[in-house]
N, C-alpha and C positions, 0 to 999 in steps of 0.2 A: 261346486262354491255351496255350501251350507245358507241357505233364507235365512232372515233373521225372523222372528218372531213378531209379530205386531205390538205385542208389549212392550218390546223394544224401543219404540217411539217415545213412551211415554216420558223418559228424560227431557227428550229435546223439549216435549209439550210445556213439560215443567219449568223448563228453562225461560219459553218462551211467555209466560205468563209470569214467572218471576219479576222478568225485565218491564214487561207492561203496569205489572199492579205494585209489588215492591216499594219503585221510589214514591209512589203516591202514600201509600197502608201505614208502611216503616221504614219512612226517608234516611233515619241516623241507622239503623243496625243495615239496610242495603248499601248506603254511603263507606260504611266500616267493614262489611264483608261479602259484597259482590263477588269478588273474585273468589273465596272459600265456597256459594251457593255454585256459581259457574264452575270450578275444579269439581267441586262434590257430585255432580251431576253427571260432570265427562268422564270421570272415574268409575262412576258405574256402568256406564257403557263401553269403558275400554275394557274391561275385568270382563265384560259377558261377550267381546267381540276377541279376547284371548284365548278364552274357552272354544267360541265355536269356532274361528279360521285360524287362531292359532297368531291374531294380529297383522296378519297381511292387508286387511280392509284397513284398518285401524292407521298401519304407519302408511298408507295410500294419503288418509285424511289430514294425518300431521307432515307430511309431504306437502299438502298444496297450503297446508296453514302457512309453515315455514316460507314459501313463497308469497304467498297473501301478506303476510306481517310484515317481511321484509321490505318489501316493497311499498306499504304504507308509513313504513316507520322511516324509511329514509325521507322519501316525500316531503315525508312531516317535519322533519328535524331539518332538510337543507330548504325549504321554503321559509322558515321560521327563524333565518338567518336573513332574509328578505325582506327590510324595509320597505313597503311602500306608502308614498303619504301624498292624500289629495285635500287640497285644501279648496275651499269657495264652497259656493252654494248647490247642495245636494237636493237639485231638482230631480221630481220623475223621469226626466227624459234621460238625467245623465246615470241614475240608477240602472235603467233600463239600457243605457249602452254597455256599461259597465257588466251586467248581468249578461248580453249580447259577445262581449269579449269575451268572458269567460268559458261559455256556452263552445266558444270555438275553440278557447286556447286547451278545454280538457281532451279534445282529440290529437293534439300534441303534446301538453305533457298529461296527460291521463289529467281524468275526473278527480281521484285526488292530490295531482299535484294544481291544477286549478284552481281545488278548492283550499286548500291550504295556503297559496299565493295573495289570493283576494280576498277571504274571509275576514280577518284582521284590518284591513283598509277599507272593506264596504262596512263592515261596524263604525270604524272609527268615523268614516267621512256621513254617517248616519246619524251619530250620537246624539245628538239631540232630539229622532222622535224616530228612533226606531223601533218596531213591535216585531211581536210573533212573525208576524206574516212576513217580511223581511226574510226573518232566517231560513224560512218554509221554503219560499220561493228560491233562494240561492240550492237551497238543496235539491231542489225540483229541475232546476237548469243548469247548475253549476257542475253539481256533485252527480248526477244522471244523465237526464236528456240531453246534453250537451256532449256527452262523448258515446254518442254512435256511430260514429262514425268510420273510426278506424279501430285497428286491432291494443293502440295503446292507450284510445280514450277508455275502455270500463274492461276487466278482469273480463267477462264472460268473452267478448271478441277474440280476446289475448289467449285465451285456451283455445278457441276454433282456430286461430292462425299458426299455433302450437300442431295443429291437427291436422292440417294440409291445405285452409282455405286461402288463398290467395289475399296478399296483404291488402289492397285498393278494391277486392271484390264487394264485400259491404259494403262501401261509400258508393261505389257505383250504383246498388241496389236500394239504397236506402234513404238517398238523397233527399229527394222530396216526402217521405215522414219523417224525416227529422226536421227539415224545415218547418214543414207544417205544425209539428208538433213546438218546436221551440220558437216558433213565430205567435200563436196562441197564446206560449206562457208568457210569455213578453209583453204582449199586448192584456191581458190580463191582470200581471201585475202592475203597467205601467196605469190604469185605472184606479185599481187598489193603491197606486203609493199616490197618483195625484188627490184623490179622496182624503187621506192622511196628512199630504201637503198640504193644502187647504186650510185643515185644523191647526197650522201650527201658527204659536203667540207672533205677532207682528215683530216683536222684539228679536226674537230670535233671527227669525228671517234676516231682518236688517241686519245683525250682528256677522251673520253669513256671508252676506252680500259683500261686507266690506273688506273681504277676507279675499285678499288678489289667489284667483284660481291657478292652481298650480299643480303640479304632480313630480314628486320627488321619489329616486328610487337611490337606497342604500345597503350596500353590501348585495351589488352586482354580481360580483365573480361567484356567489353560488348558483347560478345559471349555468355556470359550467359543472359543477358537481351535478346539478338536476340534469343537465344532457349526458353525462356517464352513467347514469341512472336508468337516462330512457333508451342510450344502447347499449348496455346492460340487460336489457327486456330479450334481445335477440338473441341472447345465447341462450345453449340448450346444454350443452356438455360440458364438463362432467357435470354433475349433479352439485347444486347449490353452489358453484362458482359464480353464477348471476347474482345470488342473493348476498356471497362473500362481497360479490364487487361495490353493491348496491351499498351497502350496510357502512365499508369501509370508505366510502364519499361520503355518507352523510355522518362518522364519527370526524373525520378531516374536515368538514364543512363545521362543525360543533365549535372544535378547537379551535380554529383560525378567527370564527366569527367574533366580532366587537360585542363582547356582552352588553354595551349600550343597544345594540339593537333589538339583543334578545329580551333587554327591560322594555322597551318602547313597545315591541309587537306583544307584549304580557306575554313572552312565550314561558310553556314550563310542559313537563312531562305528563302531566294528569292523562291529555284525553286520548295521548295513545299509550298509556297504560292500562284504561279503563276500556280503548277499541280490543286490545290486546290478550287481556282476561277473559273479556266478555267472549270474543271470536273464537278460541281455544276451544270454550266449551260446545259451542254453537257448530265448531266443523265434526268434534267430535259424536257428539251427541247426534246431528243429522243424518251421521252415516246411516244409520238403518231405514231410517225414513226416503232417502235417496236409494237406495238399492232397493225396495219395496216397489216403490214407482218405477224406476227403471224394469225390472223382471216382471209388472203387472198392468204396463201401460197397453198393450194388446187389448188384454182383457177388459181394458178400461174403455174402449173403444176411441182411442186415441190415436185416429190416423189423420184426419183434414188439418190443413193449416191453418183455419181457425180455432180449432180446437188447440193445437200447440201452440197458437197466438195467448188465448185465452188460461190455460192450465200454467203453461209456462212463467206467464204472467203473475199468475194468483200468486204464487209457490213462488215465485223472486221477491216478493215485497215481505214474504215470513221467515224465506231460507234465506241464506246468500245464495247475490244471484248467479256468480260463477257455476261453482258445481250443478246449481240447478237447469242452467243452460250446457252443460256438456252432459247430464241425464238425460235430458229430451231429445238430444241433438243425437243419442247415443240411440235411444229408443226408436228415433223417425227411422235411421238409416238400418236399423234391426229387424223394423219392419217390410221392410224392400228386401232383406238379406245382404245388407251390408254392413263391415265393419268399422269404425271409426278410427282404430288404429294402424288401419291399412290408407296411404295418404291415394292412392289411385282410386280408392272404395268412394274418397272423401270428394275427390274432383267429380267423379263419376254423379255422385249426389246431388252438387249443387247445378251441375248441369242441367241434371233431368227433372229435380225435384227443388226448385227455385226457390218456391213460395212456403215451403216447409222450413228452409232455411232461414231464409228472411223473418219473417214469423216469429219464429225462435231467436232471433239475432235481437230487433227490437223488443218485443215484448220484456226480455231477460233486460236489457239496460232500461225501459221506461220505466217497467213496470217496480225496478229496485226503489223508486222514488216513495213508493205507498208507504214505507215504515221505517223508522231509524235504522231498524235491524239489515234492509232489503240489499245494500252496500254498502261499503267501508266508511267512506267518506264523511253518511248520514250522521252516524254518531260522533263522529270529531267534530265536525261543525257547528253540532249541538253543544258538546261538550267546552269548547270554545268559547262560542256565546253565553253558555251558564259561568264559563269562569271569568266572563268579563259581565255580569250579573246583566245579560239582554236576559228578556223574559221568551222561554220557549214553550212547546204546548209540551204536555205529558205524552206516553205513547198513544193511550189510544183519545188524544185531543187530538193531537197532529194528523190521527187518521179520519176521527166523524168531521173535523172542521174545515180539512185542507183537503187531502188526499181524496178521500172517498168524491166528497160534493165536484171538484176541481178536477181530479185526474180520471176516473173514470169515465165521465161522458166524453172527455178527450180523447183518451186513446177507446173508446168505443166508436169514436166517428173515425178517428185513422182505421181502425179495424172496419168499418164501413166503405171509407174510400179505397181501401189500400189490400186488404187483407179477404175480405168475405166474396 
């Protein structure tokens, strides 16, 4: 394998800067041509890899992208056919309970499935007073931290499962870390929402109180298609059979769902289209960055669980957290002379170096909430909120106002209590 040159990381850096800056600096241009920017930078990296390795590493990235976008697309389309109507007074307690349910549900139908299922009713039930912190905490809890218990919960853990980590191993090792992080975020959200609720005009509160407390679900047959997608996750061979089943389930679901449900859900394909275009660029342009990290991790002095926790976490916020997880799991095993592609080696590693795997696992999942690009559902939730005219912070605003002051102290506490 020929090692990529450090300059090959430039397209990835330019893409990240484009995602962060262009929506603010040139919003009209970005809205119309973001896919051209993403594909153009991806093409630059692709040509480089075709020359360097005859495309083998590139094909691996494309294969991972197909797996990634097939799961996201199927969950997005199917959940768009389920209409959840919640009527009554949207109190801070009810909102907190809804987010807690989403955090638990994320481990059953994935962070993507839970996010797409609940973001629309969450926006609707808070329509009289929704602000950007509602959307941000939804991303923190439902789209990321909630899914830390099972391989279905978040893509990084699913990759670990495919490599040989037993299905319930992660839950057994991270439960209290998950509970501490989830509980802390729910408490912070409740306090912030209580302050927001008390600012609500009296007449709006009285109007909501008069509405009878009800929860209605329409299009419930789509839960069958969600179950098919989750079951398909466990299929590994032949290649792309799993993805074919997922997309077929989504297609049938879309065709048989009553159009009135899609209309009332404000369903359209723009959010998934935006994610698809941007992440094909991310997956291809980050290939040399991940390869350089993998080959030089030992030189960087990355050996302790604490080092893996912070480095995996920080990079998971700016790279997609799934390949970042796999890169550092590979590197950590390599230090001990173990091969990630050997199941027996994987079982040996998790038995003898449990703290390394735990540190990499929870940081990849938790830190995926640091930016909009850390985890696939983040961008989709933002896009759905934007399409429903809900105020959401920009790339830097999200970090400066929310993820840095809230998540970093919390994750430092988790590190001090459980990893250090």
